N, CA, C and O atoms as CSV, one atom per row, in Angstrom:
chain,resi,resn,atom,element,x,y,z
A,1,MET,N,N,-59.966,1.725,-6.136
A,1,MET,CA,C,-60.735,0.550,-5.761
A,1,MET,C,C,-60.126,-0.611,-6.748
A,1,MET,O,O,-59.830,-1.711,-6.282
A,2,MET,N,N,-59.962,-0.317,-8.081
A,2,MET,CA,C,-59.487,-1.227,-9.037
A,2,MET,C,C,-58.232,-1.876,-8.740
A,2,MET,O,O,-57.982,-3.078,-8.830
A,3,ASP,N,N,-57.421,-0.873,-8.351
A,3,ASP,CA,C,-55.842,-1.527,-7.781
A,3,ASP,C,C,-56.016,-2.523,-6.887
A,3,ASP,O,O,-55.454,-3.606,-7.048
A,4,LEU,N,N,-56.872,-2.255,-5.769
A,4,LEU,CA,C,-57.195,-3.127,-4.735
A,4,LEU,C,C,-57.732,-4.441,-5.114
A,4,LEU,O,O,-57.389,-5.536,-4.670
A,5,THR,N,N,-58.725,-4.142,-6.100
A,5,THR,CA,C,-59.360,-5.686,-6.583
A,5,THR,C,C,-58.286,-6.303,-7.409
A,5,THR,O,O,-58.102,-7.509,-7.246
A,6,ALA,N,N,-57.522,-5.641,-8.301
A,6,ALA,CA,C,-56.491,-6.421,-8.983
A,6,ALA,C,C,-55.544,-7.222,-8.107
A,6,ALA,O,O,-55.274,-8.411,-8.280
A,7,LYS,N,N,-55.074,-6.447,-7.155
A,7,LYS,CA,C,-54.092,-7.193,-6.173
A,7,LYS,C,C,-54.614,-8.371,-5.471
A,7,LYS,O,O,-53.930,-9.382,-5.308
A,8,CYS,N,N,-55.888,-8.242,-5.032
A,8,CYS,CA,C,-56.655,-9.481,-4.526
A,8,CYS,C,C,-56.738,-10.603,-5.582
A,8,CYS,O,O,-56.379,-11.746,-5.297
A,9,MET,N,N,-57.207,-10.278,-6.791
A,9,MET,CA,C,-57.310,-11.239,-7.679
A,9,MET,C,C,-55.784,-12.024,-8.081
A,9,MET,O,O,-55.669,-13.225,-8.324
A,10,ALA,N,N,-54.901,-11.218,-8.078
A,10,ALA,CA,C,-53.547,-11.714,-8.384
A,10,ALA,C,C,-53.047,-12.696,-7.104
A,10,ALA,O,O,-52.232,-13.601,-7.283
A,11,THR,N,N,-53.529,-12.454,-6.042
A,11,THR,CA,C,-53.232,-13.135,-4.777
A,11,THR,C,C,-53.941,-14.465,-5.015
A,11,THR,O,O,-53.411,-15.493,-4.594
A,12,LYS,N,N,-55.238,-14.515,-5.736
A,12,LYS,CA,C,-55.831,-15.749,-5.791
A,12,LYS,C,C,-55.483,-16.457,-7.179
A,12,LYS,O,O,-56.105,-17.431,-7.603
A,13,GLY,N,N,-54.406,-15.843,-7.838
A,13,GLY,CA,C,-54.095,-16.538,-9.141
A,13,GLY,C,C,-54.873,-16.126,-10.351
A,13,GLY,O,O,-54.644,-16.843,-11.325
A,14,TYR,N,N,-55.726,-15.167,-10.546
A,14,TYR,CA,C,-56.305,-14.728,-11.610
A,14,TYR,C,C,-55.989,-13.426,-12.042
A,14,TYR,O,O,-55.779,-12.552,-11.201
A,15,PRO,N,N,-55.923,-13.160,-13.390
A,15,PRO,CA,C,-55.626,-11.934,-13.815
A,15,PRO,C,C,-56.785,-10.947,-13.810
A,15,PRO,O,O,-57.877,-11.413,-14.136
A,16,PHE,N,N,-56.727,-9.786,-13.523
A,16,PHE,CA,C,-57.539,-8.637,-13.588
A,16,PHE,C,C,-57.247,-7.337,-14.072
A,16,PHE,O,O,-56.613,-6.561,-13.357
A,17,GLU,N,N,-57.666,-6.983,-15.293
A,17,GLU,CA,C,-57.340,-5.795,-16.030
A,17,GLU,C,C,-58.566,-4.970,-16.143
A,17,GLU,O,O,-59.656,-5.529,-16.261
A,18,TYR,N,N,-58.455,-3.572,-16.115
A,18,TYR,CA,C,-59.485,-2.788,-16.095
A,18,TYR,C,C,-59.076,-1.568,-17.071
A,18,TYR,O,O,-57.934,-1.116,-17.149
A,19,THR,N,N,-60.012,-1.183,-17.686
A,19,THR,CA,C,-59.863,0.030,-18.599
A,19,THR,C,C,-60.729,1.124,-18.106
A,19,THR,O,O,-61.912,0.987,-17.794
A,20,LEU,N,N,-59.965,2.349,-18.054
A,20,LEU,CA,C,-60.776,3.556,-17.549
A,20,LEU,C,C,-61.549,3.924,-18.611
A,20,LEU,O,O,-61.168,3.611,-19.739
A,21,TRP,N,N,-62.800,4.669,-18.426
A,21,TRP,CA,C,-63.650,4.832,-19.580
A,21,TRP,C,C,-62.854,5.673,-20.605
A,21,TRP,O,O,-62.950,5.444,-21.811
A,22,TRP,N,N,-62.075,6.642,-20.110
A,22,TRP,CA,C,-61.255,7.718,-21.049
A,22,TRP,C,C,-60.229,7.074,-21.782
A,22,TRP,O,O,-59.634,7.744,-22.627
A,23,ASP,N,N,-59.851,5.636,-21.567
A,23,ASP,CA,C,-58.971,4.978,-22.312
A,23,ASP,C,C,-59.348,3.960,-23.219
A,23,ASP,O,O,-58.547,3.301,-23.883
A,24,ILE,N,N,-60.692,3.829,-23.241
A,24,ILE,CA,C,-61.484,3.148,-24.453
A,24,ILE,C,C,-61.090,3.809,-25.627
A,24,ILE,O,O,-61.249,5.023,-25.747
A,25,PRO,N,N,-60.541,3.043,-26.588
A,25,PRO,CA,C,-60.261,3.470,-27.772
A,25,PRO,C,C,-61.578,3.766,-28.613
A,25,PRO,O,O,-62.503,2.954,-28.587
A,26,ILE,N,N,-61.657,4.973,-29.381
A,26,ILE,CA,C,-62.682,5.088,-30.255
A,26,ILE,C,C,-62.583,4.218,-31.442
A,26,ILE,O,O,-61.658,4.344,-32.245
A,27,THR,N,N,-63.589,3.270,-31.580
A,27,THR,CA,C,-63.553,2.389,-32.674
A,27,THR,C,C,-65.022,2.502,-33.255
A,27,THR,O,O,-65.976,3.063,-32.717
A,28,ASP,N,N,-64.988,1.783,-34.585
A,28,ASP,CA,C,-66.123,1.664,-35.150
A,28,ASP,C,C,-67.262,0.847,-34.315
A,28,ASP,O,O,-67.116,-0.279,-33.841
A,29,PRO,N,N,-68.421,1.660,-34.240
A,29,PRO,CA,C,-69.529,0.993,-33.254
A,29,PRO,C,C,-69.933,-0.392,-33.835
A,29,PRO,O,O,-70.470,-1.153,-33.030
A,30,SER,N,N,-69.755,-0.842,-35.125
A,30,SER,CA,C,-70.132,-2.093,-35.470
A,30,SER,C,C,-69.053,-3.164,-35.158
A,30,SER,O,O,-69.223,-4.344,-35.465
A,31,ALA,N,N,-67.946,-2.712,-34.541
A,31,ALA,CA,C,-66.830,-3.590,-34.304
A,31,ALA,C,C,-67.367,-4.605,-33.246
A,31,ALA,O,O,-68.103,-4.169,-32.361
A,32,ASP,N,N,-67.067,-5.845,-33.277
A,32,ASP,CA,C,-67.365,-6.862,-32.630
A,32,ASP,C,C,-67.036,-6.734,-30.981
A,32,ASP,O,O,-67.880,-6.721,-30.085
A,33,ASN,N,N,-65.868,-6.662,-30.865
A,33,ASN,CA,C,-65.271,-6.476,-29.398
A,33,ASN,C,C,-64.257,-5.602,-29.256
A,33,ASN,O,O,-63.114,-6.056,-29.324
A,34,PRO,N,N,-64.418,-4.441,-29.073
A,34,PRO,CA,C,-63.550,-3.225,-28.987
A,34,PRO,C,C,-62.634,-3.518,-27.732
A,34,PRO,O,O,-61.539,-2.956,-27.715
A,35,LEU,N,N,-62.974,-4.331,-26.697
A,35,LEU,CA,C,-62.225,-4.380,-25.533
A,35,LEU,C,C,-61.935,-5.894,-25.335
A,35,LEU,O,O,-62.639,-6.805,-25.770
A,36,PRO,N,N,-60.900,-6.012,-24.682
A,36,PRO,CA,C,-60.440,-7.715,-24.496
A,36,PRO,C,C,-61.506,-8.302,-23.548
A,36,PRO,O,O,-61.994,-7.598,-22.664
A,37,GLU,N,N,-61.810,-9.374,-23.697
A,37,GLU,CA,C,-62.863,-10.055,-22.710
A,37,GLU,C,C,-62.195,-10.399,-21.466
A,37,GLU,O,O,-60.982,-10.587,-21.380
A,38,SER,N,N,-63.143,-10.487,-20.364
A,38,SER,CA,C,-62.776,-10.776,-19.048
A,38,SER,C,C,-62.552,-12.261,-18.940
A,38,SER,O,O,-63.344,-12.970,-19.560
A,39,PRO,N,N,-61.745,-12.748,-18.356
A,39,PRO,CA,C,-61.622,-14.187,-17.913
A,39,PRO,C,C,-62.667,-14.638,-16.640
A,39,PRO,O,O,-62.770,-15.789,-16.216
A,40,ALA,N,N,-63.307,-13.624,-16.209
A,40,ALA,CA,C,-64.176,-13.895,-15.179
A,40,ALA,C,C,-65.535,-13.816,-15.572
A,40,ALA,O,O,-66.282,-12.905,-15.216
A,41,LYS,N,N,-65.896,-14.854,-16.376
A,41,LYS,CA,C,-67.387,-14.895,-16.900
A,41,LYS,C,C,-68.191,-15.729,-15.772
A,41,LYS,O,O,-67.721,-16.561,-14.995
A,42,TYR,N,N,-69.407,-15.328,-15.877
A,42,TYR,CA,C,-70.210,-15.959,-14.930
A,42,TYR,C,C,-70.178,-17.476,-14.682
A,42,TYR,O,O,-70.321,-18.232,-15.643
A,43,GLY,N,N,-69.994,-17.970,-13.417
A,43,GLY,CA,C,-69.814,-19.312,-13.276
A,43,GLY,C,C,-68.554,-19.996,-13.247
A,43,GLY,O,O,-68.433,-21.193,-12.984
A,44,THR,N,N,-67.509,-19.118,-13.555
A,44,THR,CA,C,-66.152,-19.647,-13.590
A,44,THR,C,C,-65.571,-19.421,-12.280
A,44,THR,O,O,-66.168,-18.639,-11.541
A,45,PRO,N,N,-64.453,-20.003,-11.846
A,45,PRO,CA,C,-63.664,-19.822,-10.542
A,45,PRO,C,C,-63.184,-18.374,-10.441
A,45,PRO,O,O,-63.200,-17.788,-9.358
A,46,ALA,N,N,-62.676,-17.690,-11.778
A,46,ALA,CA,C,-62.400,-16.357,-11.520
A,46,ALA,C,C,-63.600,-15.503,-11.289
A,46,ALA,O,O,-63.359,-14.430,-10.736
A,47,TYR,N,N,-64.705,-15.723,-11.562
A,47,TYR,CA,C,-65.964,-14.828,-11.404
A,47,TYR,C,C,-66.308,-15.148,-9.808
A,47,TYR,O,O,-66.758,-14.272,-9.070
A,48,GLU,N,N,-66.102,-16.203,-9.463
A,48,GLU,CA,C,-66.287,-16.444,-7.855
A,48,GLU,C,C,-65.292,-15.706,-7.054
A,48,GLU,O,O,-65.632,-15.087,-6.046
A,49,ALA,N,N,-64.120,-15.751,-7.453
A,49,ALA,CA,C,-62.971,-14.926,-6.643
A,49,ALA,C,C,-63.284,-13.537,-6.773
A,49,ALA,O,O,-62.915,-12.800,-5.859
A,50,LEU,N,N,-64.013,-12.956,-7.927
A,50,LEU,CA,C,-64.045,-11.518,-8.179
A,50,LEU,C,C,-65.193,-11.167,-7.305
A,50,LEU,O,O,-65.011,-10.251,-6.502
A,51,TYR,N,N,-66.441,-11.805,-7.346
A,51,TYR,CA,C,-67.546,-11.438,-6.763
A,51,TYR,C,C,-68.091,-12.314,-5.654
A,51,TYR,O,O,-69.115,-11.977,-5.060
A,52,GLY,N,N,-67.374,-13.539,-5.327
A,52,GLY,CA,C,-67.824,-14.228,-4.132
A,52,GLY,C,C,-69.242,-14.884,-4.104
A,52,GLY,O,O,-69.935,-15.001,-5.115
A,53,ASP,N,N,-69.594,-15.282,-2.912
A,53,ASP,CA,C,-70.839,-15.849,-2.699
A,53,ASP,C,C,-71.853,-14.886,-2.923
A,53,ASP,O,O,-71.902,-13.908,-2.177
A,54,PRO,N,N,-72.854,-15.053,-4.052
A,54,PRO,CA,C,-73.999,-14.089,-4.165
A,54,PRO,C,C,-74.939,-13.858,-3.098
A,54,PRO,O,O,-75.678,-12.878,-3.195
A,55,PHE,N,N,-75.026,-14.646,-2.050
A,55,PHE,CA,C,-75.506,-14.387,-0.861
A,55,PHE,C,C,-74.996,-13.794,0.378
A,55,PHE,O,O,-75.617,-13.705,1.437
A,56,ALA,N,N,-73.596,-13.330,0.097
A,56,ALA,CA,C,-72.831,-12.712,0.986
A,56,ALA,C,C,-73.004,-11.363,1.070
A,56,ALA,O,O,-73.347,-10.703,0.089
A,57,ASP,N,N,-72.760,-10.790,2.363
A,57,ASP,CA,C,-72.932,-9.324,2.635
A,57,ASP,C,C,-71.994,-8.582,1.590
A,57,ASP,O,O,-70.826,-8.969,1.547
A,58,ASP,N,N,-72.374,-7.589,0.771
A,58,ASP,CA,C,-71.613,-7.123,-0.320
A,58,ASP,C,C,-70.402,-6.494,0.118
A,58,ASP,O,O,-69.555,-6.367,-0.766
A,59,TYR,N,N,-70.076,-6.028,1.365
A,59,TYR,CA,C,-68.784,-5.474,1.593
A,59,TYR,C,C,-68.223,-6.255,2.613
A,59,TYR,O,O,-67.343,-5.625,3.200
A,60,ASP,N,N,-68.408,-7.453,3.073
A,60,ASP,CA,C,-67.785,-8.311,4.085
A,60,ASP,C,C,-67.088,-9.388,3.479
A,60,ASP,O,O,-67.764,-10.346,3.103
A,61,PRO,N,N,-65.791,-9.407,3.307
A,61,PRO,CA,C,-65.011,-10.548,2.737
A,61,PRO,C,C,-65.072,-11.805,3.826
A,61,PRO,O,O,-64.918,-12.957,3.420
A,62,GLN,N,N,-65.286,-11.540,5.119
A,62,GLN,CA,C,-65.478,-12.656,5.994
A,62,GLN,C,C,-66.517,-13.569,5.607
A,62,GLN,O,O,-66.393,-14.784,5.760
A,63,THR,N,N,-67.645,-12.974,5.058
A,63,THR,CA,C,-68.873,-13.762,4.591
A,63,THR,C,C,-68.762,-14.271,3.220
A,63,THR,O,O,-69.720,-14.897,2.767
A,64,GLY,N,N,-67.677,-14.078,2.473
A,64,GLY,CA,C,-67.446,-14.645,1.183
A,64,GLY,C,C,-67.802,-13.544,-0.001
A,64,GLY,O,O,-68.266,-13.910,-1.081
A,65,ALA,N,N,-67.566,-12.317,0.279
A,65,ALA,CA,C,-67.796,-11.268,-0.680
A,65,ALA,C,C,-67.085,-11.265,-1.890
A,65,ALA,O,O,-67.565,-10.781,-2.915
A,66,GLY,N,N,-65.805,-11.850,-1.827
A,66,GLY,CA,C,-64.891,-11.926,-2.990
A,66,GLY,C,C,-64.164,-10.524,-3.068
A,66,GLY,O,O,-64.406,-9.580,-2.317
A,67,CYS,N,N,-63.209,-10.534,-4.124
A,67,CYS,CA,C,-62.389,-9.459,-4.324
A,67,CYS,C,C,-62.938,-8.182,-4.285
A,67,CYS,O,O,-62.397,-7.366,-3.539
A,68,ASP,N,N,-64.035,-7.803,-5.028
A,68,ASP,CA,C,-64.857,-6.711,-5.396
A,68,ASP,C,C,-65.275,-6.264,-3.645
A,68,ASP,O,O,-64.846,-5.280,-3.042
A,69,GLY,N,N,-66.033,-7.109,-3.222
A,69,GLY,CA,C,-66.352,-6.865,-1.726
A,69,GLY,C,C,-65.094,-6.349,-0.830
A,69,GLY,O,O,-65.080,-5.296,-0.193
A,70,GLU,N,N,-64.090,-7.258,-0.906
A,70,GLU,CA,C,-62.931,-6.844,-0.150
A,70,GLU,C,C,-62.401,-5.392,-0.455
A,70,GLU,O,O,-62.169,-4.602,0.461
A,71,ALA,N,N,-62.246,-5.119,-1.599
A,71,ALA,CA,C,-61.879,-3.690,-2.055
A,71,ALA,C,C,-62.740,-2.737,-1.483
A,71,ALA,O,O,-62.297,-1.838,-0.768
A,72,ARG,N,N,-64.151,-2.884,-1.786
A,72,ARG,CA,C,-65.052,-2.008,-1.331
A,72,ARG,C,C,-65.097,-1.769,0.332
A,72,ARG,O,O,-65.386,-0.708,0.885
A,73,SER,N,N,-64.753,-2.980,0.957
A,73,SER,CA,C,-64.649,-2.957,2.487
A,73,SER,C,C,-63.613,-2.114,2.777
A,73,SER,O,O,-63.812,-1.177,3.550
A,74,GLN,N,N,-62.406,-2.315,2.219
A,74,GLN,CA,C,-61.105,-1.483,2.606
A,74,GLN,C,C,-61.380,-0.144,2.476
A,74,GLN,O,O,-61.107,0.625,3.398
A,75,LEU,N,N,-61.964,0.299,1.292
A,75,LEU,CA,C,-62.123,1.699,1.062
A,75,LEU,C,C,-63.123,2.382,2.014
A,75,LEU,O,O,-62.895,3.488,2.504
A,76,THR,N,N,-64.272,1.653,2.261
A,76,THR,CA,C,-65.350,2.173,3.175
A,76,THR,C,C,-64.659,2.204,4.589
A,76,THR,O,O,-65.015,3.110,5.342
A,77,ASN,N,N,-63.872,1.466,4.953
A,77,ASN,CA,C,-63.295,1.602,6.317
A,77,ASN,C,C,-62.156,2.709,6.284
A,77,ASN,O,O,-61.900,3.260,7.354
A,78,LYS,N,N,-61.496,3.058,5.221
A,78,LYS,CA,C,-60.523,4.177,5.246
A,78,LYS,C,C,-61.407,5.490,5.210
A,78,LYS,O,O,-61.124,6.468,5.903
A,79,GLU,N,N,-62.433,5.451,4.405
A,79,GLU,CA,C,-63.275,6.809,4.278
A,79,GLU,C,C,-63.897,7.111,5.364
A,79,GLU,O,O,-63.908,8.287,5.730
A,80,PHE,N,N,-64.536,6.125,6.096
A,80,PHE,CA,C,-65.496,6.471,7.199
A,80,PHE,C,C,-64.776,5.980,8.715
A,80,PHE,O,O,-65.445,5.872,9.743
A,81,ALA,N,N,-63.470,5.739,8.652
A,81,ALA,CA,C,-63.021,5.493,9.943
A,81,ALA,C,C,-62.913,6.927,10.853
A,81,ALA,O,O,-62.570,8.006,10.370
A,82,PRO,N,N,-63.261,6.715,12.195
A,82,PRO,CA,C,-63.339,7.796,13.101
A,82,PRO,C,C,-62.017,8.539,13.112
A,82,PRO,O,O,-60.966,7.899,13.143
A,83,ALA,N,N,-62.027,9.758,13.090
A,83,ALA,CA,C,-60.661,10.551,13.380
A,83,ALA,C,C,-60.436,10.387,14.700
A,83,ALA,O,O,-61.395,10.097,15.415
A,84,ASN,N,N,-59.203,10.534,15.236
A,84,ASN,CA,C,-58.798,10.614,16.564
A,84,ASN,C,C,-58.056,11.992,16.804
A,84,ASN,O,O,-57.613,12.270,17.919
C-alpha cells in the first residue's frame, strides 16, 4: 500500500517516504526526533494530496479521498474482485 501511495504522491509532486517499523533505528528515548518529519503536515497542500477531502468516502478517489484512499481502493478492488 505504501508503494502505491508513494507513486500517487509523486504524480502530484510531493515526496512521500515511509519507514517500516522494523527499520526504525533504536535510539535514545529522550531523542527529540528519531525519524525525519513528514512534509504532509495538517493543513498543507501535501496533506490534502495524501488524505484528500475529510468529508470524502474513505476509499473513493472520485470523491476526493486523496492518495491514501486511492491506494486503499486499489488494494480493496484487487483483494475482493470476483474470480472468473
